[in-house]
N, C-alpha and C positions, 0 to 999 in steps of 0.2 A: 712865551706860549711853547710849550712841549709840541714836537712833531708828532704829527698824527700818524696812527698805526695801520690807517687803511684808508684809502681815497677813490671818490670815482673820478674819473676823468672826464674834463669836458671835450668837445670835437676837437677844439683846437691845439688840446695838451696830444691828442695822438697825432695831429698834424704837424706842429711844432718839432715834436719829436722824430718822427720820419725825415723831417726836413733840417735835422741837425740843429734846431733854434732852440732848445732847453740847455740852460745854465749848467754847468758842471755840478754845482750842488743839489741841483734839483734831479738829475741821473742819477747821482749817487744814493737820494733819497727814495725814487722810484723803485730803485734796486733793493731796497730794505723794507717796504710797507707792500700790504696786502692789496692790490687793486683790485678795483670792482668796476663795472662795465654798464652803462645804459644803453639799451635796445635802440634808444633815440639818436645817440652819439654816432651808434653803428650803422644805423639808415643814412645819417648824414654823410658821412664817411662812403658809403656805397653809392649814394648820390655822385659824390665827387668823383668815385671812379668811372662810374659808368657815364658821365658826362664830358671827360677825357677823351680826346683824341686816340681810338687804340691804333693807329698808325704813327703815332707821334714816337718819338725816340726812348722816352722814359716811362711809357704805358705799362708794358709788361711788369716792368720792376714795380712799378706802383700797384700794380693789381696784386702781385705775388706778395709783397710785402703785407698788404692787408688781408689777403685770403688766409696766409700763415696766422697773422695775428688774431681773425676772426676763429680760426681753427682751434686756437689754444687758448680760448675763453670757456671757464666751465661752467656749465649752467647754474651752479650754486653761485657764482660772482655776477649773474646777469641780472640788472634789475631792468623790469618793465614797467611801464606806468600802467594803471587801469583805466577804465572807463569813466570813473571820478575826478581821476587826477587829468584825462585829457579836456573834460569840460572846465575844470578849475583853471587849466592852464590857457586854455583859450580866452577866457573873461579876464585872467592875468594878462596877457599879452595886448589883449585889447585896450584893458586899462591904462597899462603903460605905455603903450603906443599912440592912444586918441591925444593927449594933450601935447606929445612930441612930435604930432603929425607924420608919424612913420608911412612910407609908403608899403606896398604891398610885401616885398621882399624883407624888409625890416621886420614886419609883423611876423613873418614866418620865421626869421631867424631868432627872434624874441620868443616865439613859441616853442620852438625847440630848446631854447635854454629855460624856457619855464616847464618843460616836460622832463629835463634832465633833474631840476632840482629837489621836486618833492620826493620820487623813490627815494634819493641818498638822504632826503632828511629823514623819511621813514624809516631807513636803515641806520641812522644816527651817525651817517658819515659826511664829512665834508667833500665837496666837487673842488679839483683842480682846475682852475682856469688861469686864463690872462685876461678873461673879458670882463674887466672891471665895471663896467657901466652897466651893463645887462643883468649882472649877478649882484650889484649893490643895489639896483632897483628891485629886481625880484626879492632880495632879502628883506627889504623893507615894507614889503607887503606879507612875507611870510617870514617871520625873524626867529622863527624857531630852527631854520636852516643855518648851514654854515657853508664857507667857501673860502679856499687857501688860494690865494691871488700870486701869481710867478708873473716875473717879467722876460719876454723872449729874449734869446742870446743875440 
């Protein structure tokens, strides 16, 4: 398979990148592709920043890292789910979670992934993720979409 020329990042890709847990070959690839971003992933990151202890030793660096990242994202590369996508994602995450007995927090995480996948699919872009379980299930119900899997370093 040829390397993609553009990718949409899943929330974990940002987190693993910031923590230095991306494989070296993936870091090189990310330097050569056009990166698109989903508003849902950015919201998940913002929740994590806001929930972190602002008095902790690493909080300011964390906040500054993501503030800089957010400021560099051009509007033309920001994908935002529409109302129809929110409804479909809710049905998708409930459908996936019911037989698996997902708890509330698991359904919420699944909902976020289900909200990232459709805008990427509409844009014709694969999602870069380490979350094989969720994206494999989502792709089974939405086979027109694609994802690129990576393993953390």
